[in-house]
C-alpha positions as a Markdown table, in Angstrom:
| # | Residue | x | y | z |
|---|---|---|---|---|
| 1 | Asp | 28.5 | -2.4 | -22.6 |
| 2 | Gly | 28.6 | 1.3 | -21.7 |
| 3 | Arg | 25.8 | 1.2 | -19.1 |
| 4 | Glu | 28.0 | 1.9 | -16.1 |
| 5 | Glu | 26.9 | 4.2 | -13.4 |
| 6 | Arg | 27.4 | 7.4 | -15.4 |
| 7 | Gly | 25.3 | 6.7 | -18.5 |
| 8 | His | 22.6 | 4.3 | -17.4 |
| 9 | Pro | 19.3 | 5.9 | -16.1 |
| 10 | Ser | 19.3 | 3.6 | -13.1 |
| 11 | Gly | 22.6 | 5.1 | -11.9 |
| 12 | Gly | 24.0 | 1.7 | -10.9 |
| 13 | Leu | 21.5 | 1.3 | -8.0 |
| 14 | Gln | 20.4 | -2.2 | -9.1 |
| 15 | Ser | 20.8 | -5.2 | -6.9 |
| 16 | Pro | 23.4 | -7.7 | -8.2 |
| 17 | Arg | 20.7 | -10.3 | -9.1 |
| 18 | Met | 18.8 | -7.8 | -11.2 |
| 19 | Leu | 21.8 | -6.5 | -13.1 |
| 20 | Gly | 20.7 | -5.2 | -16.5 |
| 21 | Ala | 17.1 | -4.6 | -15.2 |
| 22 | Pro | 16.0 | -1.0 | -14.6 |
| 23 | Ser | 15.8 | 0.2 | -11.0 |
| 24 | Leu | 12.3 | 0.4 | -9.5 |
| 25 | Met | 12.2 | 4.2 | -9.7 |
| 26 | Thr | 13.2 | 4.1 | -13.4 |
| 27 | Leu | 10.8 | 1.3 | -14.1 |
| 28 | Gln | 8.0 | 3.2 | -12.3 |
| 29 | Asn | 8.6 | 6.2 | -14.6 |
| 30 | Leu | 8.8 | 4.0 | -17.7 |
| 31 | Val | 5.6 | 2.1 | -16.8 |
| 32 | Arg | 3.6 | 5.3 | -16.3 |
| 33 | Arg | 4.6 | 6.4 | -19.9 |
| 34 | Asp | 4.1 | 3.1 | -21.6 |
| 35 | Pro | 2.3 | 0.5 | -19.4 |
| 36 | Asp | 1.8 | -2.1 | -22.2 |
| 37 | Gly | 5.5 | -2.1 | -23.0 |
| 38 | Tyr | 6.5 | -3.2 | -19.5 |
| 39 | Thr | 3.8 | -5.7 | -18.7 |
| 40 | Glu | 6.2 | -8.6 | -18.5 |
| 41 | Glu | 8.6 | -6.8 | -16.2 |
| 42 | Val | 5.7 | -5.7 | -14.0 |
| 43 | Thr | 4.3 | -9.2 | -13.8 |
| 44 | Ser | 7.7 | -10.5 | -12.7 |
| 45 | Arg | 8.0 | -7.8 | -10.0 |
| 46 | Leu | 4.4 | -8.5 | -8.9 |
| 47 | Arg | 5.2 | -12.2 | -8.5 |
| 48 | His | 8.2 | -11.4 | -6.4 |
| 49 | Phe | 6.2 | -9.0 | -4.3 |
| 50 | Gln | 3.5 | -11.6 | -3.7 |
| 51 | Ser | 6.1 | -14.1 | -2.6 |
| 52 | Leu | 7.6 | -11.5 | -0.2 |
| 53 | Leu | 4.0 | -10.8 | 1.1 |
| 54 | Ala | 3.5 | -14.5 | 1.7 |
| 55 | Ile | 6.8 | -14.7 | 3.6 |
| 56 | Leu | 5.7 | -11.7 | 5.7 |
| 57 | Glu | 2.4 | -13.3 | 6.5 |
| 58 | Gln | 4.3 | -16.4 | 7.8 |
| 59 | Gln | 7.0 | -14.4 | 9.6 |
| 60 | Pro | 5.5 | -11.0 | 10.4 |
| 61 | Gly | 8.3 | -10.0 | 12.7 |
| 62 | Ser | 10.9 | -10.0 | 9.9 |
| 63 | Ser | 10.9 | -7.8 | 7.0 |
| 64 | Pro | 12.5 | -9.0 | 3.7 |
| 65 | Pro | 14.9 | -6.3 | 2.4 |
| 66 | Asp | 13.1 | -6.0 | -1.0 |
| 67 | Phe | 9.6 | -5.7 | 0.5 |
| 68 | Leu | 9.4 | -1.9 | 1.2 |
| 69 | Pro | 10.8 | -0.7 | -2.1 |
| 70 | Leu | 8.6 | -3.2 | -4.0 |
| 71 | Leu | 5.5 | -2.1 | -2.0 |
| 72 | Gly | 6.1 | 1.5 | -3.0 |
| 73 | Phe | 6.6 | 0.5 | -6.6 |
| 74 | Ile | 3.5 | -1.7 | -6.8 |
| 75 | Ser | 1.3 | 0.8 | -5.1 |
| 76 | His | 2.4 | 3.6 | -7.5 |
| 77 | Ile | 1.9 | 1.6 | -10.7 |
| 78 | Ala | -1.2 | -0.4 | -9.6 |
| 79 | Ala | -3.5 | 2.1 | -11.4 |
| 80 | Cys | -1.8 | 1.2 | -14.7 |
| 81 | Phe | -2.7 | -2.5 | -14.3 |
| 82 | Pro | -6.0 | -2.6 | -12.3 |
| 83 | Ala | -6.9 | -6.1 | -13.3 |
| 84 | Met | -3.4 | -7.5 | -12.6 |
| 85 | Met | -3.3 | -5.7 | -9.2 |
| 86 | Ala | -6.8 | -6.4 | -8.1 |
| 87 | Asp | -5.7 | -8.7 | -5.2 |
| 88 | Val | -3.0 | -6.4 | -3.9 |
| 89 | Pro | -5.2 | -4.1 | -1.7 |
| 90 | Glu | -7.0 | -7.1 | -0.2 |
| 91 | Gly | -3.7 | -8.9 | 0.6 |
| 92 | Leu | -2.2 | -5.8 | 2.2 |
| 93 | Gly | -5.4 | -5.1 | 4.1 |
| 94 | Lys | -5.5 | -8.7 | 5.4 |
| 95 | Leu | -1.9 | -8.6 | 6.5 |
| 96 | Ile | -2.2 | -5.3 | 8.4 |
| 97 | Asp | -5.6 | -6.4 | 9.9 |
| 98 | Glu | -4.4 | -9.8 | 11.2 |
| 99 | Arg | -0.7 | -9.0 | 12.0 |
| 100 | His | -0.5 | -5.3 | 12.8 |
| 101 | Asp | 0.6 | -6.1 | 16.4 |
| 102 | Val | 3.7 | -8.1 | 15.3 |
| 103 | Leu | 4.7 | -6.3 | 12.1 |
| 104 | Glu | 7.7 | -4.0 | 12.3 |
| 105 | Pro | 6.6 | -0.3 | 12.7 |
| 106 | Ala | 8.2 | 0.7 | 9.3 |
| 107 | Val | 6.3 | -2.1 | 7.5 |
| 108 | Arg | 3.0 | -1.2 | 9.2 |
| 109 | Arg | 3.4 | 2.5 | 8.2 |
| 110 | Ala | 4.4 | 1.6 | 4.7 |
| 111 | Ile | 1.4 | -0.7 | 4.2 |
| 112 | Leu | -0.9 | 2.1 | 5.5 |
| 113 | Gln | 0.7 | 4.6 | 3.1 |
| 114 | Ala | 0.3 | 2.1 | 0.2 |
| 115 | Leu | -3.4 | 1.5 | 1.0 |
| 116 | Val | -4.0 | 5.3 | 1.1 |
| 117 | Leu | -2.2 | 5.7 | -2.2 |
| 118 | Leu | -4.3 | 2.9 | -3.7 |
| 119 | Arg | -7.4 | 4.6 | -2.3 |
| 120 | Asn | -6.4 | 7.8 | -3.9 |
| 121 | Arg | -6.0 | 6.0 | -7.2 |
| 122 | Gly | -9.5 | 4.5 | -6.9 |
| 123 | Leu | -8.4 | 0.9 | -6.2 |
| 124 | Val | -9.7 | 0.7 | -2.6 |
| 125 | Pro | -13.2 | 1.9 | -1.7 |
| 126 | Ala | -13.3 | 4.8 | 0.8 |
| 127 | Leu | -15.5 | 3.0 | 3.3 |
| 128 | Ser | -13.4 | -0.2 | 3.6 |
| 129 | Leu | -10.2 | 1.8 | 4.1 |
| 130 | Leu | -11.8 | 4.1 | 6.7 |
| 131 | Gln | -13.2 | 1.1 | 8.6 |
| 132 | Arg | -9.8 | -0.6 | 8.5 |
| 133 | Cys | -8.3 | 2.7 | 9.8 |
| 134 | Phe | -10.7 | 2.7 | 12.7 |
| 135 | Arg | -9.8 | -0.9 | 13.6 |
| 136 | Leu | -6.1 | 0.0 | 13.5 |
| 137 | Phe | -6.5 | 2.7 | 16.2 |
| 138 | Arg | -6.0 | -0.2 | 18.6 |
| 139 | Cys | -2.4 | -0.6 | 17.5 |
| 140 | Arg | 0.2 | 0.4 | 20.0 |
| 141 | Asp | 2.2 | 2.4 | 17.4 |
| 142 | Lys | 1.7 | 6.1 | 18.3 |
| 143 | Val | 3.2 | 7.3 | 15.0 |
| 144 | Leu | 0.8 | 5.1 | 13.1 |
| 145 | Arg | -2.2 | 6.3 | 15.1 |
| 146 | Thr | -1.2 | 9.9 | 14.4 |
| 147 | Arg | -1.1 | 9.1 | 10.7 |
| 148 | Leu | -4.4 | 7.2 | 10.9 |
| 149 | Tyr | -6.1 | 10.2 | 12.6 |
| 150 | Thr | -4.7 | 12.6 | 10.0 |
| 151 | Tyr | -5.8 | 10.4 | 7.1 |
| 152 | Val | -9.3 | 9.7 | 8.5 |
| 153 | Val | -10.0 | 13.4 | 9.2 |
| 154 | Ser | -8.7 | 14.6 | 5.8 |
| 155 | Asp | -10.5 | 11.8 | 3.8 |
| 156 | Ile | -13.8 | 12.5 | 5.5 |
| 157 | Lys | -13.4 | 16.2 | 5.0 |
| 158 | Ala | -12.6 | 15.6 | 1.3 |
| 159 | Ala | -15.5 | 13.3 | 0.8 |
| 160 | Asn | -17.9 | 15.9 | 2.2 |
| 161 | Gln | -16.3 | 19.0 | 0.7 |
| 162 | Lys | -18.6 | 19.7 | -2.2 |
| 163 | His | -21.7 | 18.0 | -0.8 |
| 164 | Arg | -22.4 | 15.7 | 2.1 |
| 165 | Asp | -21.8 | 12.0 | 1.3 |
| 166 | Gln | -24.6 | 10.7 | 3.4 |
| 167 | Pro | -24.2 | 7.0 | 2.6 |
| 168 | Leu | -20.5 | 7.2 | 3.6 |
| 169 | Asn | -21.2 | 9.2 | 6.7 |
| 170 | Arg | -24.0 | 6.9 | 7.8 |
| 171 | Ala | -21.9 | 3.8 | 7.3 |
| 172 | Leu | -19.0 | 5.3 | 9.3 |
| 173 | Gln | -21.3 | 6.4 | 12.1 |
| 174 | Asn | -22.7 | 2.9 | 12.3 |
| 175 | His | -19.2 | 1.5 | 12.3 |
| 176 | Val | -18.0 | 3.7 | 15.1 |
| 177 | Ile | -21.1 | 3.0 | 17.2 |
| 178 | Gly | -20.4 | -0.7 | 16.7 |
| 179 | Ile | -16.8 | -0.3 | 17.8 |
| 180 | Leu | -17.9 | 1.7 | 20.9 |
| 181 | Gln | -20.6 | -0.9 | 21.8 |
| 182 | Asp | -18.0 | -3.7 | 21.4 |
| 183 | Ala | -15.6 | -1.9 | 23.7 |
| 184 | Ser | -18.2 | -1.3 | 26.4 |
| 185 | Ser | -19.3 | -4.9 | 26.5 |
């Protein structure tokens, strides 16, 4: 039908089971331009993502091949569908909190990156993500800890750049003090 690799916007990068459907990158760009026109496709991809997330919760040592691309897609378009995506940050946060020690390093890092992106889009509160980041410093993944440190420092700087965010600072100080007291007991 003329949609071979040369003429179709997806460039033939589709998986065989999704032949005829746009690639995730193409769909992401289309959704940003016209969210209402792609609600059905996004709903389908979200259901697939949620099933992969459930598999990952049950078998955290394995990574379904579609998970990382779908994670990136969902985190990039979540702001276009805030009601539909309301459970995504909590599901990702729960997974990384409970299973960070057995998740593959690439999956851990991708989940952190997705949570940061969701935070930047206003779908995750600053305090909850920063508290989660402090808890994740216990993880044995040095690259992840480096990214956590970079993110925490830059987010706190940004929050206090124009004026001091006293409620956030106070809550973070109390959280860090609580962590230190738990570690010393």
